[in-house]
VEXDREN-2710 file (C-alpha; in Angstrom, 1 decimal):
% VEXDREN-2710
k/r/px/py/pz
1/UNK/0.2/0.4/0.2
2/UNK/1.8/3.3/-1.3
3/UNK/-1.6/5.9/-0.9
4/UNK/-2.6/7.7/2.2
5/UNK/-5.5/5.2/3.6
6/UNK/-7.4/6.0/6.8
7/UNK/-5.9/5.0/10.2
8/UNK/-9.1/3.6/10.7
9/UNK/-9.1/1.0/7.8
10/UNK/-5.6/0.4/8.6
11/UNK/-6.4/-0.8/12.3
12/UNK/-9.1/-2.3/11.6
13/UNK/-7.4/-4.3/8.1
14/UNK/-4.9/-5.7/10.3
15/UNK/-7.0/-7.6/12.5
16/UNK/-7.7/-9.8/9.7
17/UNK/-4.8/-9.5/7.1
18/UNK/-2.2/-11.4/8.5
19/UNK/-1.8/-14.7/7.7
20/UNK/-0.1/-17.7/8.6
21/UNK/3.3/-18.4/6.6
22/UNK/3.3/-21.8/8.7
23/UNK/3.8/-25.0/6.4
24/UNK/3.0/-28.4/7.3
25/UNK/4.3/-29.3/10.8
26/UNK/8.3/-30.8/10.4
27/UNK/9.3/-33.7/12.5
28/UNK/12.4/-31.9/12.7
29/UNK/13.6/-30.7/15.7
30/UNK/14.7/-27.0/15.0
31/UNK/15.6/-26.1/18.8
32/UNK/19.3/-26.4/19.7
33/UNK/18.6/-27.9/23.2
34/UNK/22.3/-29.3/23.7
35/UNK/23.3/-25.6/23.3
36/UNK/21.8/-24.6/26.7
37/UNK/23.0/-24.1/29.9
38/UNK/20.4/-25.4/32.2
39/UNK/23.0/-24.3/35.1
40/UNK/22.4/-20.7/33.8
41/UNK/18.6/-19.0/34.9
42/UNK/16.8/-17.8/31.8
43/UNK/16.3/-14.9/33.8
44/UNK/19.5/-13.8/35.0
45/UNK/21.5/-14.2/31.3
46/UNK/19.5/-15.4/28.6
47/UNK/22.4/-15.4/26.3
48/UNK/24.3/-17.7/28.8
49/UNK/21.5/-20.0/29.0
50/UNK/20.7/-20.4/25.3
51/UNK/24.4/-21.1/24.3
52/UNK/26.2/-21.4/27.1
53/UNK/26.6/-25.5/26.8
54/UNK/27.6/-24.3/23.1
55/UNK/29.5/-21.6/24.1
56/UNK/32.1/-24.2/26.4
57/UNK/32.2/-27.0/24.2
58/UNK/33.3/-24.9/21.1
59/UNK/36.7/-23.7/19.9
60/UNK/37.3/-20.8/17.4
61/UNK/39.0/-22.0/14.4
62/UNK/42.1/-20.9/14.1
63/UNK/41.9/-19.3/11.2
64/UNK/38.7/-17.2/12.5
65/UNK/38.1/-14.3/14.6
66/UNK/35.0/-15.9/15.7
67/UNK/32.7/-18.6/15.1
68/UNK/29.0/-19.1/15.2
69/UNK/25.5/-18.3/13.3
70/UNK/27.1/-15.6/10.9
71/UNK/30.6/-17.1/10.6
72/UNK/29.0/-20.8/9.9
73/UNK/26.9/-19.6/7.2
74/UNK/29.8/-17.6/5.6
75/UNK/31.7/-20.4/5.7
76/UNK/29.3/-22.5/3.9
77/UNK/28.8/-19.5/1.4
78/UNK/32.7/-19.5/0.8
79/UNK/32.7/-23.6/0.5
80/UNK/29.5/-22.9/-2.0
81/UNK/31.2/-20.5/-3.8
82/UNK/34.9/-22.7/-4.1
83/UNK/32.4/-25.4/-5.5
84/UNK/31.2/-23.0/-8.4
85/UNK/34.7/-22.1/-8.9
86/UNK/35.9/-25.3/-9.4
87/UNK/33.2/-26.2/-11.7
88/UNK/34.4/-23.1/-13.8
89/UNK/37.8/-23.8/-13.6
90/UNK/37.1/-27.5/-15.3
91/UNK/35.2/-25.9/-18.3
92/UNK/37.7/-23.5/-19.6
93/UNK/37.4/-24.9/-23.1
94/UNK/33.8/-24.0/-23.6
95/UNK/34.0/-20.8/-22.5
96/UNK/33.2/-17.7/-24.5
97/UNK/35.9/-14.9/-24.9
98/UNK/34.8/-12.2/-22.8
99/UNK/31.9/-14.0/-20.6
100/UNK/31.5/-14.0/-17.2
101/UNK/32.2/-17.6/-17.3
102/UNK/35.8/-17.0/-18.8
103/UNK/36.1/-14.2/-16.7
104/UNK/35.4/-15.4/-13.5
105/UNK/37.7/-18.3/-14.3
106/UNK/40.8/-16.6/-15.7
107/UNK/40.8/-14.2/-12.5
108/UNK/40.4/-17.5/-10.3
109/UNK/43.1/-19.6/-12.0
110/UNK/45.3/-16.4/-12.3
111/UNK/44.6/-15.9/-8.1
112/UNK/45.5/-19.9/-7.4
113/UNK/48.7/-19.7/-9.2
114/UNK/50.8/-19.3/-5.9
115/UNK/54.0/-20.2/-7.7
116/UNK/53.4/-17.7/-10.6
117/UNK/52.6/-15.4/-7.8
118/UNK/55.7/-16.2/-5.3
119/UNK/57.9/-15.6/-8.2
120/UNK/56.4/-12.4/-8.9
121/UNK/56.9/-10.6/-5.5
122/UNK/56.8/-6.7/-5.6
123/UNK/57.2/-7.0/-9.4
124/UNK/53.5/-5.9/-10.1
125/UNK/53.8/-3.2/-8.5
126/UNK/57.4/-2.1/-9.4
127/UNK/56.2/0.6/-12.1
128/UNK/53.8/2.4/-10.1
129/UNK/56.2/2.7/-7.2
130/UNK/58.9/3.8/-9.6
131/UNK/56.2/6.7/-10.3
132/UNK/55.8/7.2/-6.9
133/UNK/59.7/7.7/-6.2
134/UNK/59.4/10.4/-9.4
135/UNK/57.2/13.0/-7.3
136/UNK/58.9/15.9/-6.6
137/UNK/56.2/18.4/-5.5
138/UNK/52.8/18.7/-3.5
139/UNK/51.4/19.1/-6.9
140/UNK/52.6/15.6/-8.0
141/UNK/51.4/14.4/-4.4
142/UNK/47.9/15.2/-5.2
143/UNK/48.0/14.0/-9.1
144/UNK/49.8/10.8/-7.6
145/UNK/46.8/10.4/-5.6
146/UNK/43.7/10.4/-7.8
147/UNK/45.8/8.8/-10.6
148/UNK/45.9/5.8/-8.0
149/UNK/42.0/6.3/-7.6
150/UNK/41.3/6.4/-11.6
151/UNK/43.9/3.4/-12.3
152/UNK/42.2/0.4/-10.5
153/UNK/45.2/0.8/-8.0
154/UNK/42.9/1.4/-5.2
155/UNK/40.2/-1.2/-4.1
156/UNK/36.5/-0.2/-4.1
157/UNK/34.4/-0.9/-1.6
158/UNK/30.7/-1.2/-1.6
159/UNK/30.9/1.1/-4.8
160/UNK/33.4/3.9/-2.2
161/UNK/37.3/4.5/-3.0
162/UNK/38.5/4.8/0.7
163/UNK/42.0/6.0/-0.3
164/UNK/44.6/7.1/2.2
165/UNK/44.0/10.6/1.7
166/UNK/40.5/11.4/-0.4
167/UNK/37.4/9.0/-0.1
168/UNK/35.5/9.7/-3.4
169/UNK/32.0/8.3/-4.6
170/UNK/29.4/9.0/-7.2
171/UNK/26.1/8.2/-4.6
172/UNK/22.2/9.9/-3.9
173/UNK/22.2/13.5/-2.7
174/UNK/21.1/13.0/0.7
175/UNK/18.7/16.0/0.4
176/UNK/17.9/15.4/-3.1
177/UNK/17.7/11.5/-3.6
178/UNK/16.5/11.5/-7.3
179/UNK/20.4/13.1/-8.2
180/UNK/23.4/11.4/-8.4
181/UNK/26.2/13.6/-7.2
182/UNK/29.9/13.6/-6.4
183/UNK/30.6/13.0/-2.2
184/UNK/34.1/13.4/-0.3
185/UNK/34.9/11.9/2.7
186/UNK/37.5/12.0/5.2
187/UNK/40.4/9.4/4.2
188/UNK/41.0/6.3/5.3
189/UNK/43.8/5.5/8.4
190/UNK/45.7/2.7/8.9
191/UNK/44.3/1.8/11.9
192/UNK/41.1/1.2/12.5
193/UNK/39.4/4.6/13.5
194/UNK/41.1/8.2/14.9
195/UNK/40.9/6.8/18.5
196/UNK/43.4/4.5/18.1
197/UNK/45.9/6.8/17.8
198/UNK/45.3/8.9/20.5
199/UNK/44.3/6.4/23.3
200/UNK/46.6/5.6/25.8
201/UNK/45.5/2.7/27.5
202/UNK/48.3/-0.5/27.5
203/UNK/46.8/-2.3/24.5
204/UNK/46.7/0.9/22.5
205/UNK/50.2/2.0/22.8
206/UNK/51.1/-2.1/22.0
207/UNK/48.7/-1.7/18.7
208/UNK/50.5/1.3/17.7
209/UNK/54.1/-0.3/18.4
210/UNK/52.5/-3.4/16.3
211/UNK/51.4/-1.2/13.6
212/UNK/54.8/0.7/13.5
213/UNK/56.7/-2.9/12.7
214/UNK/54.1/-4.0/10.1
215/UNK/54.6/-0.6/8.4
216/UNK/58.6/-1.3/8.6
217/UNK/58.5/-4.4/8.2
218/UNK/56.8/-3.7/4.3
219/UNK/59.9/-1.0/3.9
220/UNK/62.7/-3.8/4.7
221/UNK/61.0/-6.3/2.2
222/UNK/61.1/-4.1/-0.9
223/UNK/64.6/-3.6/-0.1
224/UNK/65.5/-1.0/2.7
225/UNK/68.0/-1.5/5.5
226/UNK/66.3/-1.8/9.1
227/UNK/67.0/1.3/10.2
228/UNK/65.6/3.5/7.2
229/UNK/62.7/1.4/7.4
230/UNK/61.7/2.3/11.2
231/UNK/62.4/5.8/10.1
232/UNK/59.8/6.1/7.5
233/UNK/57.5/4.2/9.7
234/UNK/57.4/6.6/12.2
235/UNK/57.1/9.3/10.1
236/UNK/54.2/7.7/8.5
237/UNK/52.7/7.2/11.8
238/UNK/53.6/11.0/12.5
239/UNK/51.8/12.1/9.5
240/UNK/49.2/9.7/10.2
241/UNK/48.7/10.8/13.4
242/UNK/48.2/14.5/12.1
243/UNK/45.1/13.2/9.5
244/UNK/43.6/11.3/12.4
245/UNK/43.5/14.4/14.3
246/UNK/41.4/16.7/11.6
247/UNK/39.3/13.4/10.9
248/UNK/36.0/12.7/12.8
249/UNK/35.3/10.0/15.2
250/UNK/32.7/7.1/14.6
251/UNK/30.2/8.3/16.9
252/UNK/30.4/12.0/14.6
253/UNK/30.2/9.9/11.5
254/UNK/26.9/9.0/12.6
255/UNK/25.3/12.5/12.4
256/UNK/24.1/12.9/8.9
257/UNK/23.1/16.7/8.9
258/UNK/26.6/17.1/10.3
259/UNK/27.9/15.5/7.3
260/UNK/25.8/17.2/4.9
261/UNK/28.1/20.3/3.7
262/UNK/27.7/21.1/-0.1
263/UNK/29.6/23.1/-1.7
264/UNK/30.6/24.9/-5.6
265/UNK/34.2/24.3/-6.8
266/UNK/34.6/27.8/-6.6
267/UNK/33.9/27.5/-2.9
268/UNK/36.1/25.1/-2.3
269/UNK/39.1/26.7/-4.6
270/UNK/38.9/29.5/-1.9
271/UNK/38.7/27.8/1.4
272/UNK/41.4/24.9/-0.1
273/UNK/43.5/26.4/-2.7
274/UNK/46.9/24.4/-2.3
275/UNK/44.0/21.2/-3.2
276/UNK/43.1/22.8/-6.7
277/UNK/39.9/21.2/-6.7
278/UNK/38.8/22.1/-10.3
279/UNK/42.0/19.7/-11.4
280/UNK/41.1/16.7/-8.6
281/UNK/37.5/16.8/-10.3
282/UNK/39.3/16.8/-13.7
283/UNK/41.5/14.3/-13.1
284/UNK/39.1/11.9/-11.4
285/UNK/37.2/11.9/-15.1
286/UNK/33.7/13.9/-13.7
287/UNK/32.9/17.4/-14.4
288/UNK/30.6/18.8/-11.6
289/UNK/30.0/22.2/-10.7
290/UNK/29.0/21.1/-7.3
291/UNK/29.6/18.5/-4.5
292/UNK/28.8/16.9/-1.2
293/UNK/31.6/17.3/1.6
294/UNK/31.3/15.4/4.8
295/UNK/33.9/16.5/6.7
296/UNK/35.5/19.8/5.3
297/UNK/37.6/20.3/8.2
298/UNK/39.9/17.3/7.2
299/UNK/40.2/18.6/4.2
300/UNK/41.3/21.7/5.0
301/UNK/44.0/19.9/7.5
302/UNK/44.8/18.2/4.2
303/UNK/45.3/21.2/2.5
304/UNK/48.0/22.4/5.1
305/UNK/49.7/18.9/5.5
306/UNK/50.4/18.3/1.7
307/UNK/52.8/21.5/1.6
308/UNK/54.3/21.3/5.4
309/UNK/55.2/18.0/5.5
310/UNK/58.2/17.2/3.4
311/UNK/58.1/15.3/0.0
312/UNK/59.7/12.6/1.0
313/UNK/57.2/12.1/3.7
314/UNK/54.6/11.6/1.5
315/UNK/56.4/9.3/-1.1
316/UNK/56.8/6.9/1.6
317/UNK/53.2/7.1/2.7
318/UNK/52.0/6.6/-1.0
319/UNK/54.5/3.7/-1.5
320/UNK/53.3/2.0/1.5
321/UNK/49.6/2.8/0.9
322/UNK/50.1/1.2/-2.9
323/UNK/51.6/-2.1/-0.9
324/UNK/48.9/-2.1/1.8
325/UNK/45.7/-2.3/-0.3
326/UNK/47.3/-4.7/-2.6
327/UNK/49.6/-6.9/-0.3
328/UNK/46.8/-10.1/-0.7
329/UNK/48.0/-10.7/-3.9
330/UNK/51.7/-10.5/-3.8
331/UNK/53.9/-13.0/-2.8
332/UNK/53.5/-14.8/0.8
333/UNK/56.0/-12.1/2.7
334/UNK/53.7/-9.5/1.9
335/UNK/50.4/-11.7/2.7
336/UNK/52.0/-13.1/6.2
337/UNK/53.2/-9.2/7.1
338/UNK/49.4/-8.3/6.3
339/UNK/47.5/-10.8/7.7
340/UNK/50.4/-10.8/11.2
341/UNK/48.9/-7.0/12.0
342/UNK/45.3/-7.3/10.8
343/UNK/44.5/-10.6/11.8
344/UNK/46.6/-11.7/14.7
345/UNK/47.0/-8.2/16.3
346/UNK/44.0/-6.7/15.6
347/UNK/41.6/-9.6/15.3
348/UNK/43.3/-12.6/17.5
349/UNK/43.6/-15.0/14.6
350/UNK/45.7/-17.7/14.9
351/UNK/46.4/-18.9/11.3
352/UNK/45.6/-17.3/8.1
353/UNK/42.7/-18.6/5.3
354/UNK/43.4/-21.2/3.1
355/UNK/44.3/-19.5/-0.3
356/UNK/41.2/-21.0/-1.6
357/UNK/39.1/-19.0/1.1
358/UNK/41.3/-16.3/0.8
359/UNK/40.4/-16.2/-3.1
360/UNK/36.1/-17.2/-3.0
361/UNK/35.7/-14.1/-1.3
362/UNK/37.7/-12.3/-3.8
363/UNK/35.9/-13.1/-6.7
364/UNK/32.4/-12.7/-4.7
365/UNK/34.0/-8.8/-4.3
366/UNK/35.2/-8.1/-7.6
367/UNK/33.1/-10.2/-9.7
368/UNK/30.4/-10.6/-7.9
369/UNK/27.1/-10.7/-10.1
370/UNK/29.0/-13.1/-12.5
371/UNK/29.4/-15.7/-9.4
372/UNK/25.7/-14.6/-7.6
373/UNK/23.9/-15.7/-11.0
374/UNK/25.8/-19.2/-10.8
375/UNK/25.0/-19.0/-6.5
376/UNK/21.8/-18.2/-7.1
377/UNK/20.3/-21.2/-9.7
378/UNK/22.3/-23.7/-7.5
379/UNK/21.6/-23.0/-4.1
380/UNK/18.6/-20.8/-3.6
381/UNK/15.0/-21.8/-4.4
382/UNK/12.5/-19.9/-5.5
383/UNK/10.4/-20.7/-3.0
384/UNK/12.5/-19.3/-0.1
385/UNK/12.1/-16.3/-2.2
386/UNK/8.1/-16.3/-2.3
387/UNK/7.8/-17.3/1.3
388/UNK/10.4/-14.7/2.5
389/UNK/8.2/-12.0/0.8
390/UNK/5.2/-13.3/2.6
391/UNK/7.2/-12.5/5.6
392/UNK/8.2/-9.1/4.5
393/UNK/4.7/-8.3/4.1
394/UNK/3.7/-9.5/7.6
395/UNK/6.3/-7.6/9.2
396/UNK/5.2/-4.3/7.6
397/UNK/1.6/-4.9/8.2
398/UNK/2.8/-5.4/12.1
399/UNK/4.6/-2.0/11.8
400/UNK/1.7/-0.5/10.9
401/UNK/0.0/-1.6/13.8
402/UNK/2.8/-0.1/16.2
403/UNK/2.6/3.0/14.5
404/UNK/-0.5/3.6/15.1
405/UNK/-0.4/2.7/18.8
406/UNK/2.5/4.6/19.8
407/UNK/1.3/6.5/22.4
408/UNK/4.1/9.3/22.3
409/UNK/3.8/10.0/18.4
410/UNK/1.5/13.0/17.2
411/UNK/-1.4/12.1/14.4
412/UNK/0.5/14.0/11.7
413/UNK/3.9/12.0/12.3
414/UNK/2.4/9.0/12.4
415/UNK/0.6/10.4/8.7
416/UNK/4.2/10.4/7.7
417/UNK/5.5/7.4/8.9
418/UNK/3.0/5.0/7.4
419/UNK/3.9/6.9/4.2
420/UNK/7.6/6.4/4.7
421/UNK/6.4/2.9/5.5
422/UNK/4.1/2.5/2.6
423/UNK/6.7/3.6/0.5
424/UNK/9.8/1.1/1.7
425/UNK/11.0/-1.1/-1.5
426/UNK/12.0/-4.9/-0.9
427/UNK/14.8/-6.7/-2.1
428/UNK/15.0/-10.2/-1.6
429/UNK/17.4/-13.1/-3.1
430/UNK/19.2/-11.3/-5.7
431/UNK/18.8/-8.5/-9.0
432/UNK/16.4/-8.4/-11.4
433/UNK/19.5/-7.1/-13.5
434/UNK/22.8/-8.9/-13.6
435/UNK/26.1/-6.9/-14.9
436/UNK/27.5/-8.6/-17.8
437/UNK/31.1/-6.8/-17.0
438/UNK/31.2/-5.9/-20.7
439/UNK/34.5/-4.5/-22.2
440/UNK/37.0/-6.3/-19.0
441/UNK/40.7/-7.8/-19.8
442/UNK/41.4/-10.7/-17.6
443/UNK/43.7/-13.0/-18.8
444/UNK/44.9/-16.3/-16.2
445/UNK/48.5/-15.5/-15.5
446/UNK/47.9/-11.9/-14.7
447/UNK/46.5/-11.7/-10.8
448/UNK/47.6/-8.4/-10.0
449/UNK/46.7/-6.5/-13.7
450/UNK/43.5/-8.6/-12.7
451/UNK/42.5/-7.4/-10.2
452/UNK/43.5/-3.5/-11.4
453/UNK/41.5/-4.0/-14.2
454/UNK/38.3/-4.9/-12.3
455/UNK/38.7/-2.4/-10.0
456/UNK/39.4/0.4/-12.9
457/UNK/35.9/-1.4/-14.6
458/UNK/34.0/-0.7/-11.5
459/UNK/35.2/3.0/-10.7
460/UNK/34.4/4.0/-14.1
461/UNK/30.8/2.3/-14.1
462/UNK/30.7/4.3/-10.8
463/UNK/31.2/7.6/-12.3
464/UNK/29.1/6.9/-15.2
465/UNK/26.4/7.4/-12.3
466/UNK/27.1/10.9/-12.0
467/UNK/24.0/13.1/-13.1
468/UNK/22.0/10.0/-14.2
469/UNK/18.9/9.1/-12.9
470/UNK/19.2/6.8/-9.9
471/UNK/19.3/2.6/-10.9
472/UNK/16.3/1.3/-8.4
473/UNK/17.5/-2.3/-9.7
474/UNK/21.6/-1.8/-8.1
475/UNK/22.4/-3.5/-4.9
476/UNK/25.7/-3.1/-2.6
477/UNK/25.3/-6.9/-1.8
478/UNK/26.2/-9.4/-4.0
479/UNK/23.9/-12.5/-3.7
480/UNK/25.9/-14.9/-1.3
481/UNK/26.4/-12.1/1.0
482/UNK/25.4/-13.1/4.7
483/UNK/24.0/-9.7/6.1
484/UNK/21.3/-7.2/5.2
485/UNK/20.7/-4.0/5.2
486/UNK/18.6/-0.7/4.8
487/UNK/19.3/2.3/2.2
488/UNK/18.0/5.8/3.9
489/UNK/18.4/7.6/0.7
490/UNK/16.6/4.5/-1.4
491/UNK/14.2/4.0/1.2
492/UNK/14.5/0.2/0.6
493/UNK/15.4/-3.3/2.4
494/UNK/17.5/-5.5/1.2
495/UNK/18.2/-9.7/1.7
496/UNK/20.3/-11.6/0.0
497/UNK/20.0/-14.8/-0.6
498/UNK/23.2/-16.1/1.6
499/UNK/21.0/-14.8/4.5
500/UNK/18.0/-16.9/3.8
501/UNK/18.7/-20.4/5.2
502/UNK/19.1/-21.7/8.7
503/UNK/19.5/-20.1/10.9
504/UNK/17.8/-17.3/10.0
505/UNK/15.4/-18.6/7.6
506/UNK/14.3/-22.5/7.1
507/UNK/11.6/-22.8/5.0
508/UNK/10.4/-26.1/6.8
509/UNK/10.1/-24.0/10.3
510/UNK/7.1/-23.3/12.3
511/UNK/6.2/-19.6/12.1
512/UNK/8.0/-19.1/16.3
513/UNK/11.1/-20.6/14.5
514/UNK/11.5/-17.9/11.2
515/UNK/9.4/-14.8/13.1
516/UNK/12.0/-15.0/16.0
517/UNK/14.9/-15.5/13.9
518/UNK/14.7/-13.7/9.6
519/UNK/11.7/-12.0/11.0
520/UNK/13.7/-9.9/13.4
521/UNK/16.1/-9.6/11.1
522/UNK/13.2/-8.4/8.8
523/UNK/11.7/-5.9/11.2
524/UNK/15.5/-4.8/12.6
525/UNK/16.4/-3.5/8.8
526/UNK/12.8/-1.6/8.6
527/UNK/13.4/-0.1/11.9
528/UNK/17.0/1.1/10.5
529/UNK/14.1/3.2/8.3
530/UNK/13.1/5.0/12.0
531/UNK/16.2/5.0/13.8
532/UNK/18.3/7.9/15.2
533/UNK/19.5/8.4/12.0
534/UNK/16.7/6.7/9.6
535/UNK/13.9/8.4/10.9
536/UNK/15.8/11.9/9.6
537/UNK/15.2/11.1/6.0
538/UNK/11.3/11.1/4.5
539/UNK/9.4/8.2/2.3
540/UNK/11.4/9.5/-0.7
541/UNK/15.1/9.4/0.8
542/UNK/15.6/12.8/1.5
543/UNK/17.5/14.3/4.8
544/UNK/14.3/16.2/5.7
545/UNK/13.0/17.1/9.3
546/UNK/8.9/15.3/8.8
547/UNK/8.5/15.2/12.8
548/UNK/6.7/17.5/15.2
549/UNK/9.0/19.5/17.2
550/UNK/7.2/17.7/20.1
551/UNK/7.6/14.4/18.7
552/UNK/11.0/15.0/17.9
553/UNK/11.8/15.4/21.6
554/UNK/9.7/12.5/22.7
555/UNK/11.9/10.4/20.4
556/UNK/15.4/11.6/21.7
557/UNK/14.0/10.7/25.0
558/UNK/13.6/7.3/24.7
559/UNK/17.1/7.0/22.7
560/UNK/18.8/8.5/25.1
561/UNK/17.6/5.8/28.2
562/UNK/18.6/2.8/25.2
563/UNK/22.2/5.0/25.2
564/UNK/22.2/4.9/29.0
565/UNK/21.0/1.1/29.2
566/UNK/23.9/0.3/26.7
567/UNK/26.8/2.4/28.1
568/UNK/26.3/-0.1/31.4
569/UNK/27.1/-3.1/29.6
570/UNK/30.6/-4.0/30.7
571/UNK/32.3/-6.1/27.9
572/UNK/35.9/-6.5/29.1
573/UNK/37.8/-5.5/32.6
574/UNK/36.5/-2.3/32.2
575/UNK/35.5/-1.7/29.0
576/UNK/32.0/-0.5/27.9
577/UNK/29.9/-0.3/25.2
578/UNK/29.4/2.8/23.4
579/UNK/25.7/3.7/23.7
580/UNK/25.9/6.5/21.3
581/UNK/28.0/4.6/18.8
582/UNK/25.4/1.5/18.6
583/UNK/22.0/3.5/19.4
584/UNK/21.1/3.1/15.8
585/UNK/21.6/-1.1/15.9
586/UNK/20.3/-1.1/19.2
587/UNK/17.4/0.7/18.1
588/UNK/17.0/-1.6/15.5
589/UNK/17.4/-4.6/17.4
590/UNK/14.8/-3.7/19.9
591/UNK/12.2/-2.3/17.1
592/UNK/13.1/-5.2/15.1
593/UNK/12.2/-8.3/18.0
594/UNK/8.7/-6.0/18.7
595/UNK/8.1/-6.4/15.3
596/UNK/9.3/-9.6/14.7
597/UNK/6.9/-11.0/18.2
598/UNK/3.5/-8.9/17.2
599/UNK/3.5/-10.0/13.9
600/UNK/4.2/-13.9/14.9
601/UNK/1.1/-13.2/17.7
602/UNK/-0.8/-12.9/14.3
603/UNK/-0.3/-15.8/13.2
604/UNK/-2.5/-19.1/13.9
605/UNK/0.8/-20.2/16.0
606/UNK/1.3/-17.4/17.6
607/UNK/-2.4/-17.2/18.8
608/UNK/-2.4/-20.8/20.2
609/UNK/-0.9/-22.4/23.5
610/UNK/0.4/-25.8/21.5
611/UNK/3.4/-26.8/22.8
612/UNK/6.4/-28.4/20.7
613/UNK/8.8/-30.2/21.8
614/UNK/7.7/-28.9/25.7
615/UNK/7.8/-24.7/25.1
616/UNK/5.3/-22.7/24.2
617/UNK/5.2/-20.9/21.2
618/UNK/6.7/-17.6/22.7
619/UNK/9.2/-19.7/24.0
620/UNK/10.2/-21.3/20.9
621/UNK/10.1/-17.4/19.4
622/UNK/12.6/-16.0/22.0
623/UNK/14.9/-19.0/21.9
624/UNK/15.0/-19.0/17.8
625/UNK/15.9/-15.3/18.4
626/UNK/19.0/-15.9/20.4
627/UNK/20.6/-18.6/17.3
628/UNK/20.7/-15.8/15.4
629/UNK/23.2/-14.0/17.8
630/UNK/25.0/-17.3/18.6
631/UNK/28.6/-16.3/18.4
632/UNK/32.0/-16.5/20.1
633/UNK/34.4/-14.0/18.9
634/UNK/38.3/-13.7/20.4
635/UNK/39.5/-11.0/23.1
636/UNK/41.2/-8.9/20.5
637/UNK/38.1/-8.9/17.8
638/UNK/35.9/-8.2/20.6
639/UNK/38.0/-4.7/21.8
640/UNK/38.3/-4.1/18.4
641/UNK/34.2/-4.3/17.8
642/UNK/33.4/-2.4/20.8
643/UNK/35.7/0.9/19.4
644/UNK/35.0/0.7/16.2
645/UNK/31.4/-1.1/15.6
646/UNK/28.3/0.6/15.5
647/UNK/26.6/-3.0/16.6
648/UNK/26.9/-4.2/20.2
649/UNK/28.6/-7.7/20.8
650/UNK/25.7/-10.3/20.7
651/UNK/25.4/-11.2/24.5
652/UNK/23.5/-7.7/24.4
653/UNK/22.0/-7.7/21.0
654/UNK/20.0/-10.4/23.0
655/UNK/19.9/-9.5/26.9
656/UNK/20.3/-5.8/26.0
657/UNK/16.5/-6.1/23.8
658/UNK/15.0/-8.5/25.9
659/UNK/14.9/-6.5/29.4
660/UNK/12.3/-4.2/27.6
661/UNK/9.8/-6.6/26.9
662/UNK/7.5/-7.6/29.2
663/UNK/6.4/-10.7/26.5
664/UNK/9.8/-12.2/27.6
665/UNK/9.3/-11.7/31.1
666/UNK/5.6/-13.1/30.7
667/UNK/7.2/-16.7/28.7
668/UNK/10.3/-16.9/31.2
669/UNK/8.7/-15.9/34.0
670/UNK/11.0/-12.9/34.7
671/UNK/10.6/-11.4/38.2
672/UNK/11.8/-8.7/40.3
673/UNK/15.6/-9.0/41.4
674/UNK/16.5/-11.4/38.6
675/UNK/19.3/-9.7/36.9
676/UNK/17.1/-9.6/33.3
677/UNK/14.6/-7.5/34.9
678/UNK/13.5/-3.7/34.7
679/UNK/11.0/-1.7/36.0
680/UNK/8.4/-0.7/33.6
681/UNK/8.9/2.6/33.7
682/UNK/12.6/1.9/32.4
683/UNK/11.6/0.2/29.7
684/UNK/11.8/1.7/26.2
685/UNK/9.9/0.7/23.4
686/UNK/9.7/3.3/20.5
687/UNK/8.0/1.3/18.0
END
């Protein structure tokens, strides 16, 4: 429903419209009783109760930073992709030159040729490193930065070029979502966030020391003496620290209003004349008079640092960054150095993933549509898409009811909230249109060159969007991805085929299982349209204040309470969750669970008292929910998550929302004095 409909009609419709998606009962047991730790009271710690025995018995694989639901399913997708790649490699004689099969096969073969890669060492980048060595002036520095971005030397991530100095991409204008415009954000950093450069605790100091050794190791591999390599590493860290000081932290980056700044080229040329903005725009291969800049202060600092920092230091950091972002495609000593810092130090992995696993993920990133077509044909049944579509429809209907019942929201805001809800586009499984990668040249014996060619294709495809209508069929994730997302600018929810498998979704399971798992995921993504950031965008995806002042104030009061709740959760020693950083995801988790539960209660099973495996429908719903976040991770990865990730650790993604749900209290007899009990006056329930 996209038109405006009388509220009373919607409320009446919901009473009868939501039909059960439950299939014929299966004899399978969908609750993992072996995972439960009965020595823990569900009223005190539902995460440990539901998963405690599993946590005790599970060892994180040496090549992983964690294990559990997402990891296991991602592992399955990796094996599935590997199977497809092996099938392609066995049929090279049947493949037409330029076909997606040929492109995929030859990129795979070139990446698996470890002998050729070892023999080449740093040679695939030698010509590029010579160009960096020839830099003589600050203007040369800027020219080289842009050249690397446009020529495929820098990888793209979700259509964004995260350079060490300039992040550039073409995407929708946040305040005019029908226009595709040029965006510039602060540069990427070698350490995960700016805070890593300034924290004074012992772990952060040790991390910076390890980072210095990591940088220096690259220079020794390229032929420098140890002392010179260490000197270069220190200079690079010093320059990065200055760039970090001018950057925003993860909390500040969450504010879409503060990070929306539109400038003309003339304005930027006046503000930052040393960056030569008209030349930057020309060298990027685009034509525009205006652009959006997320963090102007960063570029003001860059404008100064390009000239105040010695050219030799810039040459060092350009060389380091070029090797860093391409290390995975070079010989083993470069790969191992990369893993030693980013894998062992930051994430606690003990061993590197085998080459075929790493390559399967590279192929998914570089030629996702080519591999995705094969993946969907072999592993994703059409009936799964049909049932998922039913579940999404039911969750959206339940959301309508929750909006109408929100006592804190006035009628005019409710009307616009419903308008936005009805305008949400859903994408399930896979795109309707596939990229044919026409024009890419890939050979079976030139791995680095192949990667550069695929990146340059992606870059050219990205800049071709500038000034053109928004493509409604575009996806930002590939079909095998075990994830989902909501786009504020497009007002759409997207569920790739990879996540539509057990334990998230099972076409044979009863409703309690699916609503507790994938239902919560659906509700979570829809709620992102109404979380602290998403709510600032209207039904057309424009950054636009559509709330009344009173309703906005009441919303912020509830959001402040959920921030406080999560600030009080301790993760490691004295390390607490950052409630401001995680508030959007925490709101989405709570809203998603509430909406999924409400949708479940409209089904036949949800309205019954029938026991299955000794559990009530509500108990099955909540236990299914815990399966989604059945995850165990290393302490190193947990620390990094708390410092950088807007998602709370899995334990708190379960216990946190449940402390605000009277329905959970009733299902598991939670009473005053229990650790998960909060007085009703302290409950947060926005949706």
